[in-house]
N, C-alpha and C positions, 0 to 999 in steps of 0.2 A: 097347820092350822089354817082353817077355811073362815073368813069373815066377810061381812056383808056391808057395802057403803052404796046407798042410793040403790040404783038398778043393777050394780056390778057385784060380784063375788071375786074374792082374791084368795089365792091359796099361796102361803109362802114356800117356797123351796129353798134349795142350799144357796144359789146364787141368784136367782130371778123369782119374781112373783108371777103367778100363773093368774090370768084375768078371764073371767066368765061372765056372759051375758046370758040371762034366762037359762043358766045351766049349761050352756055351749061354750067351749073354750074359744077365745078369739085371739089370744097372744100372750106374750110375757112382757113385763116390764122390769127394769133393774134400777136398784137406788144408786145415786151419784151424790156427790156433794160439790155445790157451786163454788166458785173462788170466794165468795163472801162467807162461806161455811154454811150456807143453808142446804138442806137436804132436798133433792129434787129427784126426778124419775125419767128414765129415757126407754124408748121402746126397745125390746129385746133383739129386733133384727136390724136396728141402726147401728151399724159398725164403722161409721165415719170417725175421722179424728176429732173433730168437735159435734158430737150429736146434738140433735134438738132436744132440749130439756123442758119438762112440765113440772110445775109446782102443785104437787098433789097427786094421788093416785088417781082419783075420778077423772081429771083432766087427761093423763095418760090414757086410761081406759076410754074416755070419750075418742080419743085419736085412733085408737085401735079399732074402735067400732065403726068409725067413718071409713077406714082403710079396708076393713073386714066387707063392708057393704060394697064398696067400689070393686074389690076382687071378685065377690060373687057375681056382679052384674058382668064383669069383663069375662068371667070363665063360661058363663053361659053363651058366650059369642056375640052378644048384643053389641058390645063395644069395640071400636077401633082403638089401637094403642094412643092415637092422639085425643081420642075422647076420653079415655081413662087419665091422661095427663092433665086435661083440661078441667075435668070434675074434680081430680084430687086438688089442683090448684084453687079452685072456687070454694071447695069445703075445707081449706086448711085451718085446722083447730089453732087456737092461740097457744103460745108456749112462753116459756120463762125468757127474759132477755139473756142474751148470752155474754 
C-alpha cells in the first residue's frame, strides 16, 4: 500500500518501508521500538549496533533526502571525500535521543 505524507510517498514492504520523493525512490526506512516503548524509524542501510533513530517517517525521509542529494553531488565527481564528510556533518538532520 502506498500513502503520501507531505512531500514524501511511502510504500510498505515486508520488512521495510520504501520512501519516494517526487516519485523517485530515495531509500528505505525500518520500524523500531525505543527503550521507552515508542515507535521510531531507522534508515534501511544503517546496520550499526545502535543505529540513529528518527521519530516519525517524515524525519527519516528528510534524512534520506539529504543523504541522497550529497550522494548525487559526490557521484558527479564534484566533491572530494573530505568535502562529502563535511557536508554530511553540516546538514546532519535531527534524530530521536538514544
